[in-house]
C-alpha positions as CSV (number, residue, x, y, z in Angstrom):
1,M,13.0,34.8,4.0
2,D,9.0,35.0,3.8
3,F,6.1,33.0,4.3
4,S,5.9,31.1,0.4
5,E,9.4,30.7,0.5
6,Q,9.4,29.0,4.1
7,L,6.6,27.0,2.8
8,I,8.5,25.8,-0.2
9,L,11.5,24.7,1.4
10,S,9.3,22.9,4.6
11,T,7.2,21.2,1.4
12,M,10.5,19.8,0.1
13,L,12.0,18.6,3.3
14,V,8.9,16.9,4.0
15,L,8.9,15.5,0.5
16,Q,12.6,14.2,0.8
17,G,12.4,12.5,4.1
18,I,9.2,10.6,2.2
19,C,11.6,9.8,-0.3
20,W,14.3,8.3,1.6
21,I,11.8,6.3,3.7
22,L,9.9,4.8,0.1
23,A,13.6,4.1,-0.9
24,L,13.8,1.9,2.7
25,M,10.9,0.0,2.0
26,T,11.8,-0.8,-1.3
27,A,15.2,-2.3,-0.2
28,F,13.5,-4.3,2.1
29,T,10.1,-5.5,-0.3
30,Q,10.5,-9.4,-1.1
31,N,7.9,-10.1,-3.8
32,L,9.0,-7.5,-6.4
33,S,11.6,-8.3,-9.8
34,K,15.1,-7.4,-8.8
35,S,15.0,-5.3,-11.8
36,R,11.8,-3.3,-11.2
37,K,12.9,-2.9,-7.5
38,F,16.6,-1.5,-9.0
39,A,14.4,0.7,-10.8
40,L,11.9,1.6,-8.3
41,L,14.8,2.3,-5.5
42,L,16.8,4.4,-8.5
43,L,14.1,6.5,-9.3
44,E,12.9,7.3,-5.3
45,I,17.2,8.2,-4.5
46,N,17.6,10.3,-7.2
47,S,14.3,12.2,-5.9
48,A,15.5,12.4,-3.0
49,L,18.8,13.7,-4.3
50,L,16.6,16.4,-6.7
51,L,14.8,18.3,-3.8
52,I,18.4,18.2,-1.5
53,S,19.7,20.2,-4.7
54,D,16.5,22.2,-5.0
55,L,17.0,23.3,-1.1
56,F,20.2,24.2,-1.2
57,F,19.5,26.1,-4.3
58,Y,17.0,28.4,-2.4
59,S,18.5,28.1,0.8
60,Y,21.8,30.2,-0.7
61,E,21.0,31.8,-3.7
62,G,21.1,35.9,-3.3
63,V,23.6,35.0,-0.5
64,P,27.1,36.6,-0.8
65,G,29.8,34.4,-0.3
66,I,32.6,31.4,-1.9
67,F,30.8,28.6,-0.3
68,E,27.1,30.3,-1.2
69,W,28.5,30.8,-4.8
70,W,29.8,26.6,-5.0
71,A,26.4,25.8,-3.2
72,V,24.0,27.5,-5.9
73,R,26.6,26.6,-8.5
74,I,27.0,22.6,-7.4
75,S,23.2,22.8,-6.4
76,K,21.3,24.0,-9.6
77,F,23.5,21.4,-11.8
78,G,22.0,18.2,-9.6
79,T,18.8,20.0,-10.0
80,Y,19.1,19.6,-13.9
81,F,21.6,16.4,-13.5
82,F,18.9,14.6,-11.1
83,T,16.1,15.6,-13.1
84,I,17.3,13.5,-16.0
85,L,18.4,10.6,-13.5
86,C,14.8,10.3,-12.4
87,I,13.5,10.3,-16.0
88,Y,16.1,8.0,-16.9
89,S,14.9,5.5,-13.8
90,F,11.5,5.5,-15.5
91,N,12.5,4.7,-18.5
92,L,14.2,2.0,-16.5
93,Y,11.4,1.0,-15.2
94,L,9.3,1.1,-17.7
95,T,11.5,-1.3,-19.7
96,T,11.0,-4.0,-16.8
97,L,7.3,-3.7,-17.4
98,F,7.5,-4.1,-21.2
99,K,10.0,-7.2,-20.9
100,N,8.0,-9.0,-17.9
101,E,4.0,-7.5,-17.3
102,A,3.8,-6.9,-20.8
103,S,5.6,-10.1,-21.9
104,L,7.3,-7.9,-25.1
105,K,9.6,-10.2,-27.0
106,K,11.5,-7.1,-28.8
107,L,11.6,-3.4,-26.6
108,P,10.0,-0.6,-28.4
109,E,13.2,1.1,-30.4
110,R,11.6,4.5,-28.9
111,I,12.2,3.4,-25.2
112,R,16.0,3.0,-26.6
113,F,15.5,6.3,-28.6
114,A,15.2,8.2,-25.4
115,E,18.1,6.6,-23.9
116,L,19.9,8.4,-26.4
117,F,17.9,11.4,-25.5
118,I,18.6,10.6,-22.1
119,A,21.9,11.0,-23.3
120,L,22.7,13.6,-25.0
121,G,20.7,15.7,-22.4
122,L,23.6,14.9,-20.1
123,I,26.1,16.0,-22.4
124,V,24.1,18.9,-23.1
125,L,23.7,19.6,-19.4
126,T,27.7,19.2,-18.7
127,I,28.5,21.9,-21.4
128,A,26.2,24.5,-20.3
129,Q,27.8,24.2,-16.4
130,F,31.2,25.4,-18.1
131,T,29.8,28.2,-20.6
132,G,26.3,29.7,-19.2
133,L,24.1,28.2,-22.3
134,Y,21.0,27.8,-19.4
135,Y,21.9,30.2,-16.4
136,T,24.5,32.6,-15.2
137,I,25.3,33.6,-11.5
138,D,26.1,37.1,-10.5
139,E,28.7,38.6,-8.3
140,A,25.2,38.9,-5.8
141,N,25.2,35.5,-6.4
142,N,21.7,35.5,-8.3
143,L,21.0,32.9,-10.9
144,H,20.2,34.5,-14.2
145,R,18.5,32.5,-17.3
146,Q,19.3,32.3,-20.3
147,P,17.6,31.5,-23.8
148,G,19.4,28.6,-24.1
149,R,17.6,26.9,-20.7
150,I,15.0,26.4,-23.3
151,I,16.9,23.1,-24.2
152,S,16.8,21.8,-20.8
153,Y,13.0,21.7,-21.2
154,I,13.2,20.4,-24.6
155,I,15.4,17.5,-24.3
156,P,13.0,15.4,-21.3
157,L,9.7,16.3,-23.1
158,I,11.5,14.6,-26.0
159,I,12.2,11.7,-23.8
160,I,8.7,11.9,-22.1
161,S,6.6,12.1,-25.4
162,L,8.6,8.7,-26.1
163,Q,7.6,7.1,-23.1
164,L,4.1,8.6,-23.3
165,S,3.8,6.9,-26.7
166,C,4.9,3.6,-25.5
167,I,3.1,3.6,-22.7
168,L,-0.6,4.6,-24.7
169,Q,0.1,1.7,-27.0
170,Y,1.3,-1.0,-24.8
171,Y,-1.8,0.5,-21.5
172,R,-3.7,-2.6,-21.6
173,K,-0.8,-5.1,-21.1
174,F,0.2,-3.5,-18.0
175,P,-1.0,-4.6,-14.4
176,R,-4.2,-2.6,-14.1
177,R,-3.3,-0.8,-10.7
178,I,-0.4,1.1,-12.5
179,R,-1.9,2.3,-15.6
180,I,-2.9,5.7,-14.3
181,P,0.2,6.4,-12.2
182,M,2.4,5.5,-15.2
183,L,0.4,8.1,-17.5
184,L,0.3,10.3,-15.1
185,F,4.4,10.4,-14.4
186,T,4.6,11.9,-17.9
187,L,1.5,14.2,-18.1
188,L,1.5,15.5,-15.0
189,P,5.9,16.9,-15.5
190,V,4.9,18.6,-19.0
191,A,2.3,20.0,-17.6
192,A,4.3,21.8,-14.8
193,T,6.9,22.5,-17.7
194,L,4.5,24.6,-19.2
195,V,3.9,26.4,-15.8
196,Q,7.6,26.7,-14.7
197,F,8.1,28.5,-18.4
198,V,5.6,31.9,-16.9
199,V,5.9,31.1,-13.3
200,H,9.5,31.3,-11.2
201,G,10.6,30.7,-7.9
202,I,8.1,27.7,-7.5
203,P,10.2,24.2,-8.4
204,F,6.7,23.0,-10.3
205,V,8.8,20.2,-12.4
206,D,10.6,19.0,-9.7
207,I,7.5,18.6,-6.9
208,S,5.7,17.1,-9.5
209,I,8.4,14.5,-10.4
210,V,8.8,13.5,-7.0
211,L,4.9,13.9,-6.7
212,M,4.7,11.0,-9.1
213,T,7.6,8.5,-7.8
214,I,5.4,8.7,-4.9
215,V,2.3,7.7,-6.5
216,L,4.1,5.2,-8.5
217,F,5.6,3.3,-5.4
218,I,2.1,3.3,-3.2
219,F,0.5,1.8,-6.5
220,T,3.1,-0.8,-7.2
221,I,3.2,-1.8,-3.4
222,Q,-0.5,-2.0,-4.1
223,E,-0.6,-4.0,-7.4
224,M,2.3,-6.7,-5.7
225,N,0.1,-7.2,-2.9
226,E,-2.4,-8.0,-4.9
227,A,-0.3,-10.1,-7.2
228,V,0.6,-12.0,-4.2
229,E,-2.9,-12.1,-2.7
230,K,-4.2,-14.0,-5.8
231,A,-1.5,-16.3,-6.1
232,H,-2.7,-17.1,-2.2
233,R,-5.6,-17.4,-3.6
234,L,-5.0,-20.0,-6.3
235,E,-2.9,-22.0,-3.7
236,I,-5.6,-22.2,-1.3
237,E,-8.4,-23.4,-4.2
238,L,-5.5,-25.8,-5.1
239,L,-5.3,-27.4,-2.0
240,E,-9.0,-27.6,-1.1
241,R,-9.5,-29.1,-4.7
242,Y,-7.0,-31.5,-3.9
243,K,-8.1,-32.3,-0.2
244,K,-11.8,-32.4,-1.5
245,E,-10.7,-35.0,-4.4
246,L,-8.3,-37.0,-1.3
247,E,-11.8,-37.6,1.0
248,Q,-13.4,-38.5,-2.1
249,T,-11.4,-41.5,-2.8
250,V,-10.7,-42.2,0.6
251,E,-14.4,-42.5,0.9
252,Q,-15.0,-44.4,-2.2
253,R,-12.3,-47.4,-1.5
254,T,-13.0,-48.0,2.2
255,R,-13.8,-46.1,5.5
256,E,-11.8,-48.6,7.6
257,L,-8.4,-46.1,7.2
258,R,-5.4,-47.8,7.7
259,I,-2.5,-46.7,10.3
260,A,0.9,-45.6,8.6
261,N,3.3,-43.8,10.4
262,E,3.8,-41.1,8.3
263,K,0.0,-39.7,8.8
264,A,-0.4,-41.1,12.2
265,E,-1.7,-38.0,13.6
266,H,-4.2,-37.7,10.7
267,L,-5.8,-40.9,10.6
268,L,-5.7,-41.1,14.7
269,L,-8.6,-38.4,14.7
270,N,-10.2,-40.1,11.8
271,I,-10.7,-43.6,13.6
272,L,-10.2,-42.0,17.6
273,P,-11.9,-39.1,19.3
274,G,-10.6,-36.2,19.5
275,E,-9.6,-36.5,23.2
276,I,-8.2,-40.1,23.1
277,A,-6.2,-39.4,19.8
278,R,-4.1,-36.5,21.7
279,E,-3.6,-38.7,24.4
280,L,-2.1,-41.8,22.5
281,T,0.1,-38.9,20.3
282,E,1.4,-37.2,23.4
283,N,1.9,-40.9,25.2
284,P,2.1,-43.5,22.5
285,S,4.0,-46.0,25.3
286,R,1.1,-45.0,27.8
287,T,-2.4,-47.5,28.0
288,I,-5.3,-45.5,27.4
289,S,-8.5,-46.3,29.2
290,K,-10.9,-45.0,31.0
291,K,-14.4,-45.4,32.7
292,Y,-17.7,-43.5,31.9
293,P,-20.4,-43.8,34.4
294,N,-23.3,-43.0,32.2
295,A,-22.6,-44.4,28.1
296,T,-25.1,-45.6,25.9
297,V,-24.0,-48.0,23.2
298,L,-26.1,-48.9,20.0
299,F,-25.8,-52.1,17.6
300,T,-27.2,-53.1,14.4
301,D,-26.6,-55.3,11.9
302,I,-28.4,-56.3,8.3
303,V,-31.2,-58.8,8.7
304,G,-30.8,-62.1,6.6
305,F,-27.1,-60.5,5.7
306,T,-25.7,-64.4,5.5
307,K,-27.8,-65.8,3.0
308,M,-28.2,-62.0,1.3
309,S,-24.8,-61.7,0.5
310,S,-24.3,-65.5,-0.9
311,G,-26.6,-64.5,-3.5
312,M,-23.9,-61.5,-4.8
313,S,-20.4,-61.2,-6.1
314,A,-17.6,-59.8,-3.8
315,E,-17.7,-56.5,-5.0
316,Q,-21.6,-56.1,-4.7
317,T,-21.4,-57.3,-1.6
318,V,-18.5,-54.5,-0.1
319,K,-20.0,-51.9,-2.1
320,M,-23.3,-52.1,-0.6
321,L,-21.9,-52.2,2.7
322,N,-20.0,-49.4,2.0
323,K,-22.9,-47.4,1.1
324,M,-25.0,-48.2,3.9
325,T,-21.8,-47.8,6.7
326,S,-21.3,-44.2,4.9
327,L,-24.7,-43.4,5.4
328,F,-24.4,-44.2,8.9
329,D,-21.3,-42.5,9.5
330,E,-22.3,-39.3,8.1
331,R,-25.2,-39.2,10.4
332,A,-23.0,-39.8,13.5
333,E,-21.1,-36.9,12.3
334,R,-23.7,-34.6,12.0
335,E,-25.4,-35.9,15.1
336,G,-21.9,-36.2,17.3
337,I,-22.5,-39.9,18.0
338,E,-18.8,-41.9,18.4
339,K,-18.7,-44.2,15.8
340,I,-16.9,-47.2,17.5
341,K,-16.3,-49.9,14.5
342,T,-18.2,-52.0,12.1
343,I,-18.0,-56.0,12.3
344,G,-18.6,-57.5,9.0
345,D,-22.6,-56.4,8.9
346,A,-22.9,-55.0,12.4
347,Y,-22.8,-51.4,13.3
348,M,-21.5,-50.2,17.4
349,A,-21.6,-46.9,18.2
350,A,-21.6,-44.9,21.6
351,T,-22.3,-41.7,23.0
352,G,-21.9,-39.9,26.6
353,L,-18.7,-41.0,26.5
354,T,-17.9,-38.3,29.3
355,E,-17.0,-38.6,32.8
356,N,-20.3,-36.4,33.5
357,A,-23.1,-38.5,34.2
358,E,-25.4,-35.6,33.8
359,N,-25.5,-36.4,30.3
360,D,-28.1,-36.2,27.1
361,G,-26.3,-39.4,25.4
362,A,-29.3,-41.4,25.6
363,L,-31.7,-39.1,24.1
364,K,-29.2,-38.1,20.9
365,M,-28.8,-42.5,20.8
366,C,-32.7,-42.7,20.2
367,R,-32.6,-40.2,17.7
368,F,-29.4,-41.3,16.1
369,A,-31.2,-44.7,15.7
370,Q,-34.8,-42.9,14.4
371,G,-32.3,-41.4,12.0
372,L,-30.7,-44.6,10.8
373,L,-33.7,-46.4,9.8
374,E,-34.0,-43.3,7.7
375,D,-31.1,-43.8,6.2
376,V,-31.9,-47.8,5.3
377,N,-35.7,-46.5,3.5
378,R,-33.6,-44.0,1.6
379,F,-30.7,-46.5,0.7
380,N,-33.9,-49.3,-0.4
381,K,-35.2,-46.3,-2.6
382,S,-32.0,-45.7,-4.8
383,S,-31.0,-49.9,-4.7
384,D,-31.6,-53.2,-6.3
385,I,-30.9,-54.7,-3.0
386,Q,-33.2,-54.2,-0.2
387,I,-32.7,-54.7,3.2
388,Q,-33.5,-54.5,6.9
389,I,-31.9,-53.7,10.0
390,R,-32.0,-54.7,13.7
391,I,-31.2,-52.0,16.1
392,G,-30.2,-52.4,19.9
393,I,-29.4,-49.5,22.6
394,N,-28.5,-50.1,26.7
395,S,-27.3,-47.5,28.8
396,G,-24.9,-47.8,31.5
397,E,-21.8,-47.5,32.7
398,L,-18.5,-49.0,30.3
399,V,-14.9,-49.1,30.1
400,A,-13.0,-47.8,26.9
401,G,-9.6,-47.7,25.8
402,V,-7.4,-48.6,23.2
403,I,-5.9,-52.2,22.6
404,G,-2.8,-52.9,20.8
405,K,0.2,-51.0,19.5
406,T,-0.2,-52.0,15.8
407,K,-3.5,-51.6,14.1
408,F,-4.5,-50.4,17.4
409,I,-8.5,-49.7,18.0
410,Y,-10.4,-48.1,20.1
411,D,-12.9,-50.0,21.3
412,V,-15.9,-50.1,24.3
413,W,-16.2,-53.3,27.0
414,G,-18.5,-54.3,29.9
415,D,-22.1,-55.5,30.6
416,T,-23.5,-52.6,29.2
417,V,-21.9,-53.4,26.0
418,N,-22.7,-57.0,25.9
419,V,-26.7,-55.8,27.1
420,A,-27.2,-54.3,23.7
421,S,-25.8,-56.8,21.9
422,R,-28.5,-58.6,23.0
423,M,-30.7,-55.9,23.0
424,E,-30.0,-55.8,19.4
425,S,-30.2,-60.2,18.6
426,T,-33.4,-60.4,20.0
427,G,-35.3,-57.0,18.1
428,E,-37.3,-57.2,15.3
429,P,-36.3,-55.6,11.8
430,M,-37.0,-52.1,11.1
431,R,-37.6,-51.6,14.8
432,I,-35.7,-49.7,18.1
433,H,-35.3,-52.4,20.7
434,V,-34.1,-50.6,24.2
435,S,-33.3,-51.9,27.7
436,E,-35.0,-50.6,30.3
437,T,-32.5,-48.5,31.5
438,T,-32.5,-46.5,28.3
439,Y,-36.2,-46.5,28.5
440,L,-36.3,-44.9,31.8
441,K,-33.9,-42.2,30.3
442,T,-36.0,-41.5,27.5
443,R,-39.8,-42.5,28.3
444,Q,-40.5,-38.6,28.6
445,N,-39.1,-37.8,25.0
446,F,-40.6,-41.1,23.1
447,T,-43.3,-43.6,22.7
448,Y,-42.6,-46.6,23.9
449,K,-44.0,-50.6,23.7
450,E,-42.9,-53.0,26.0
451,S,-41.4,-56.2,24.2
452,A,-41.2,-59.7,25.7
453,K,-38.8,-60.1,28.3
454,V,-34.8,-61.4,27.6
455,D,-32.9,-63.4,29.0
456,V,-29.4,-62.3,29.3
457,K,-26.7,-64.1,29.9
458,G,-25.5,-63.2,33.9
459,K,-28.6,-60.7,34.5
460,G,-31.7,-62.9,34.2
461,L,-34.8,-61.6,32.7
462,M,-34.7,-58.1,31.5
463,N,-38.0,-55.7,30.6
464,C,-37.1,-54.4,27.0
465,Y,-39.0,-51.7,24.9
466,F,-39.4,-51.1,21.6
467,L,-39.6,-47.5,20.3
């Protein structure tokens, strides 16, 4: 066996292995339709068997012996037989595309005619096997081609021509990824057939069919992956749209989210700090409380709210409070401020809720307070209702925890909270009133003006400052 023959046999052996691997991969593919998977699987198996027939033929032709004679005879029959079955498998593949991807109500008649010629090809092949119409084998086990073998080329060419005409007619209805492979599956074997007429010894037609089977599988998988990816993107877009609509609905109706058992975890993360929410979820029966050595508390409320709301409808009052509170909430989220609660027109927030005493909570809270004044000014520009707020801030040690088992709330207690409330109630409209403790922590960053001393219950007179 010379080098060229050895190269041909090695190539066919490698292609055969690839076909079996592709058949196994196709069998375990989940996202192909059953009919399309069956057609592709049949095509790959027939391609592998076609190569096996070729391997046997080229291995035993010209080798004398009874076994060798039968091996050449059967393998040559197999070569013609599996070639027709490959064409039939491709016809099945086209049928699934016309019915599903192309959405044709009626299958093209040419596909039906192709099936008739496939049956005719098998009948003629069977006759040729017993009559020597295509070939004969001499005593030395050499194959001699007969004039009638031209029929073995004409019938497949007619079938492929019918398939090609259908592909060209409905070309744009097929998935983009497999259009070119489908054309090549019909055109390349035709070109190989023409070469086969003048060049013997190399199975150009068989190898071209197998190569196109491999290419068709690759592009089919790519087209399937693209379809799956598109479906995933659509699913994500729908989920994001649903999420956005849900957030808008919640924001329009109320900022005070109510706890429900079926959405407990989601709601906890919206009303509690993340660390507290996780601890409460993991230990629902445990009392949640912590002491923080250096926290900063802010109180703010609307000046003259009681008188203002008496001249407004309930809807106007709630709408106004919701709009203003929403502005405060958005700023709190951006600047890392922990909203504690709202009580009527009062808004309470805190920072420095960490066991680390060296934190910049006071500085963050003063900046947040300045931002609240900007939010009120922005609110007044877009609203017929003009409001003013007072802001009070104090820093120090406090205790934080969760109260209750149903409709529970995260809250903070201690002198630090009481003094912060007193700073707010003794402050002036649209000004930030801070305690001496907060002042000492932030005086290097802000300009202050001393205010009148404030009498705090249990504390006596305290120095206070306006930011």
